[in-house]
C-alpha positions as a Python dict, from the first residue, in 0.01 Angstrom:
ca = {
    (1, 'X'): (0, 0, 0),
    (2, 'X'): (-185, 257, -209),
    (3, 'X'): (-471, 275, 39),
    (4, 'X'): (-227, 339, 318),
    (5, 'X'): (-67, 630, 135),
    (6, 'X'): (-406, 780, 64),
    (7, 'X'): (-497, 776, 430),
    (8, 'X'): (-167, 920, 540),
    (9, 'X'): (-171, 1208, 294),
    (10, 'X'): (-508, 1330, 417),
    (11, 'X'): (-398, 1342, 781),
    (12, 'X'): (-38, 1473, 740),
    (13, 'X'): (-27, 1598, 1096),
    (14, 'X'): (-269, 1882, 1037),
    (15, 'X'): (-494, 1986, 1321),
    (16, 'X'): (-851, 2068, 1235),
    (17, 'X'): (-914, 2415, 1361),
    (18, 'X'): (-1279, 2474, 1395),
    (19, 'X'): (-1251, 2813, 1563),
    (20, 'X'): (-1381, 2910, 1902),
    (21, 'X'): (-1652, 2711, 2071),
    (22, 'X'): (-1974, 2911, 2059),
    (23, 'X'): (-2293, 2859, 2253),
    (24, 'X'): (-2594, 3044, 2118),
    (25, 'X'): (-2896, 3107, 2335),
    (26, 'X'): (-3207, 3107, 2121),
    (27, 'X'): (-3442, 3393, 2206),
    (28, 'X'): (-3170, 3619, 2343),
    (29, 'X'): (-3304, 3927, 2160),
    (30, 'X'): (-3651, 3872, 2300),
    (31, 'X'): (-3508, 3819, 2649),
    (32, 'X'): (-3301, 4137, 2622),
    (33, 'X'): (-3609, 4338, 2516),
    (34, 'X'): (-3819, 4201, 2802),
    (35, 'X'): (-3539, 4271, 3050),
    (36, 'X'): (-3532, 4634, 2942),
    (37, 'X'): (-3906, 4652, 3003),
    (38, 'X'): (-3874, 4503, 3352),
    (39, 'X'): (-3606, 4744, 3464),
    (40, 'X'): (-3247, 4758, 3568),
    (41, 'X'): (-3290, 4543, 3881),
    (42, 'X'): (-3394, 4237, 3682),
    (43, 'X'): (-3123, 4299, 3424),
    (44, 'X'): (-2861, 4313, 3698),
    (45, 'X'): (-2998, 3984, 3836),
    (46, 'X'): (-2943, 3825, 3494),
    (47, 'X'): (-2591, 3966, 3478),
    (48, 'X'): (-2517, 3814, 3820),
    (49, 'X'): (-2651, 3476, 3705),
    (50, 'X'): (-2440, 3490, 3390),
    (51, 'X'): (-2129, 3575, 3591),
    (52, 'X'): (-2198, 3279, 3821),
    (53, 'X'): (-2237, 3050, 3521),
    (54, 'X'): (-1921, 3183, 3357),
    (55, 'X'): (-1727, 3131, 3680),
    (56, 'X'): (-1859, 2773, 3699),
    (57, 'X'): (-1745, 2704, 3341),
    (58, 'X'): (-1401, 2851, 3414),
    (59, 'X'): (-1366, 2641, 3732),
    (60, 'X'): (-1480, 2322, 3557),
    (61, 'X'): (-1240, 2388, 3269),
    (62, 'X'): (-950, 2450, 3508),
    (63, 'X'): (-1020, 2118, 3678),
    (64, 'X'): (-1037, 1922, 3351),
    (65, 'X'): (-758, 2075, 3139),
    (66, 'X'): (-419, 1905, 3098),
    (67, 'X'): (-177, 2028, 3359),
    (68, 'X'): (169, 1976, 3205),
    (69, 'X'): (298, 2328, 3275),
    (70, 'X'): (-17, 2468, 3436),
    (71, 'X'): (-37, 2752, 3183),
    (72, 'X'): (-374, 2647, 3038),
    (73, 'X'): (-515, 2596, 3383),
    (74, 'X'): (-403, 2940, 3501),
    (75, 'X'): (-495, 3140, 3193),
    (76, 'X'): (-852, 3030, 3114),
    (77, 'X'): (-1087, 3316, 3193),
    (78, 'X'): (-1417, 3480, 3108),
    (79, 'X'): (-1467, 3819, 2953),
    (80, 'X'): (-1798, 4000, 2940),
    (81, 'X'): (-1954, 4213, 2669),
    (82, 'X'): (-2288, 4368, 2582),
    (83, 'X'): (-2344, 4524, 2926),
    (84, 'X'): (-2257, 4196, 3094),
    (85, 'X'): (-2521, 3994, 2905),
    (86, 'X'): (-2264, 3806, 2697),
    (87, 'X'): (-1981, 3594, 2833),
    (88, 'X'): (-1691, 3455, 2634),
    (89, 'X'): (-1481, 3190, 2803),
    (90, 'X'): (-1148, 3068, 2677),
    (91, 'X'): (-780, 3142, 2640),
    (92, 'X'): (-706, 3489, 2507),
    (93, 'X'): (-325, 3510, 2524),
    (94, 'X'): (-124, 3444, 2209),
    (95, 'X'): (82, 3185, 2395),
    (96, 'X'): (-231, 2978, 2454),
    (97, 'X'): (-299, 2882, 2091),
    (98, 'X'): (-210, 2525, 2180),
    (99, 'X'): (-534, 2502, 2381),
    (100, 'X'): (-697, 2411, 2048),
    (101, 'X'): (-461, 2113, 2017),
    (102, 'X'): (-562, 1993, 2362),
    (103, 'X'): (-933, 2040, 2291),
    (104, 'X'): (-933, 1874, 1948),
    (105, 'X'): (-626, 1649, 1969),
    (106, 'X'): (-355, 1590, 1711),
    (107, 'X'): (-218, 1285, 1541),
    (108, 'X'): (27, 1245, 1831),
    (109, 'X'): (-214, 1263, 2120),
    (110, 'X'): (-589, 1219, 2151),
    (111, 'X'): (-819, 1509, 2232),
    (112, 'X'): (-884, 1587, 2594),
    (113, 'X'): (-1155, 1851, 2575),
    (114, 'X'): (-1207, 2063, 2883),
    (115, 'X'): (-1399, 2372, 2769),
    (116, 'X'): (-1663, 2191, 2563),
    (117, 'X'): (-1776, 1956, 2842),
    (118, 'X'): (-1775, 2245, 3091),
    (119, 'X'): (-2010, 2440, 2864),
    (120, 'X'): (-2237, 2136, 2827),
    (121, 'X'): (-2267, 2095, 3204),
    (122, 'X'): (-2346, 2461, 3258),
    (123, 'X'): (-2589, 2484, 2966),
    (124, 'X'): (-2840, 2283, 3169),
    (125, 'X'): (-2798, 2502, 3478),
    (126, 'X'): (-2801, 2859, 3348),
    (127, 'X'): (-3180, 2879, 3318),
    (128, 'X'): (-3219, 2785, 3684),
    (129, 'X'): (-2956, 3037, 3787),
    (130, 'X'): (-3133, 3317, 3600),
    (131, 'X'): (-3472, 3222, 3746),
    (132, 'X'): (-3331, 3209, 4101),
    (133, 'X'): (-3164, 3550, 4068),
    (134, 'X'): (-3480, 3710, 3928),
    (135, 'X'): (-3689, 3556, 4208),
    (136, 'X'): (-3448, 3702, 4464),
    (137, 'X'): (-3469, 4042, 4297),
    (138, 'X'): (-3848, 4050, 4274),
    (139, 'X'): (-3918, 3927, 4627),
}
């Protein structure tokens, strides 16, 4: 019985909040510097590729998220910073805090991640998107 109590007290219905999911591209500073050297046309090609990738992550997340009320599906979006060279994808409304519960799960229901897998799928494609946009711009 003592072992059971010990297990229960550590879980007590708390949800582990790990914060936002972050994807870091290694070499981003070097890429940014080289883009500035190449000119605004190549930089705009990279911005277009990033916007395509962000849209793909948003669409994949919308398709995979739980659809009880449809709020999470409707409110996931991307926002862009750093002259369009940085995309943040997620839920930004205060009412959407429960997206964390869906991503990580609780003691009452298992996790059903949507954003994490969408980022994983797109992580393998973004390099090709950038290369294709730069090729279009330079030809």
